[in-house]
Wavefront OBJ file of the C-alpha trace (Angstrom):
o trace
v 275.388 128.753 330.329
v 273.385 131.076 328.115
v 269.819 129.912 327.567
v 268.176 130.353 324.178
v 264.669 131.755 324.035
v 263.579 129.044 321.561
v 264.581 126.335 324.018
v 262.787 128.042 326.892
v 259.588 128.323 324.858
v 259.535 124.549 324.404
v 259.521 123.945 328.192
v 256.392 123.678 330.320
v 255.545 126.174 333.063
v 256.884 124.061 335.937
v 260.231 123.586 334.227
v 260.538 127.329 333.672
v 259.731 128.051 337.317
v 262.347 125.526 338.413
v 264.957 127.044 336.104
v 264.198 130.549 337.443
v 264.754 129.398 341.014
v 267.996 127.638 340.013
v 269.219 130.764 338.254
v 268.364 132.960 341.250
v 270.366 130.709 343.566
v 273.240 130.749 341.058
v 273.091 134.556 340.999
v 273.252 134.624 344.797
v 276.303 132.335 344.802
v 278.126 134.389 342.179
v 277.388 137.648 343.996
v 278.633 136.210 347.273
v 281.841 135.035 345.599
v 282.282 138.476 344.082
v 282.242 140.181 347.451
v 284.184 137.561 349.397
v 286.943 136.040 347.287
v 286.502 137.517 343.850
v 284.987 135.945 340.769
v 287.066 134.430 337.987
v 284.359 135.168 335.442
v 282.577 138.414 336.393
v 280.466 138.313 333.221
v 278.491 135.413 334.745
v 276.427 137.882 336.769
v 275.070 139.474 333.595
v 274.541 136.089 331.933
v 272.518 134.763 334.865
v 270.448 137.958 335.057
v 269.692 137.683 331.337
v 268.652 134.035 331.763
v 266.271 134.998 334.577
v 264.780 137.750 332.414
v 264.307 135.413 329.444
v 262.630 132.760 331.574
v 260.371 135.326 333.229
v 259.343 136.745 329.865
v 258.415 133.341 328.465
v 256.583 132.455 331.675
v 254.486 135.622 331.361
v 253.792 134.843 327.692
v 252.535 131.356 328.592
v 250.340 132.705 331.401
v 248.641 135.178 329.056
v 247.505 132.447 326.654
l 1 2 3 4 5 6 7 8 9 10 11 12 13 14 15 16 17 18 19 20 21 22 23 24 25 26 27 28 29 30 31 32 33 34 35 36 37 38 39 40 41 42 43 44 45 46 47 48 49 50 51 52 53 54 55 56 57 58 59 60 61 62 63 64 65
């Protein structure tokens, strides 16, 4: 699922941190599938990485305020 930056900005800091950890575990699972059995949707790796980057960016923006 692709996260929208507007939605992420409406979340509080704890929710963003939780979502980052969920996305990192999802990235680990997808990478493990890629090397073991093959992934049906290889584009998911890039989607999850982009979600992590978006969440991290918004988290840094909120910390600077």
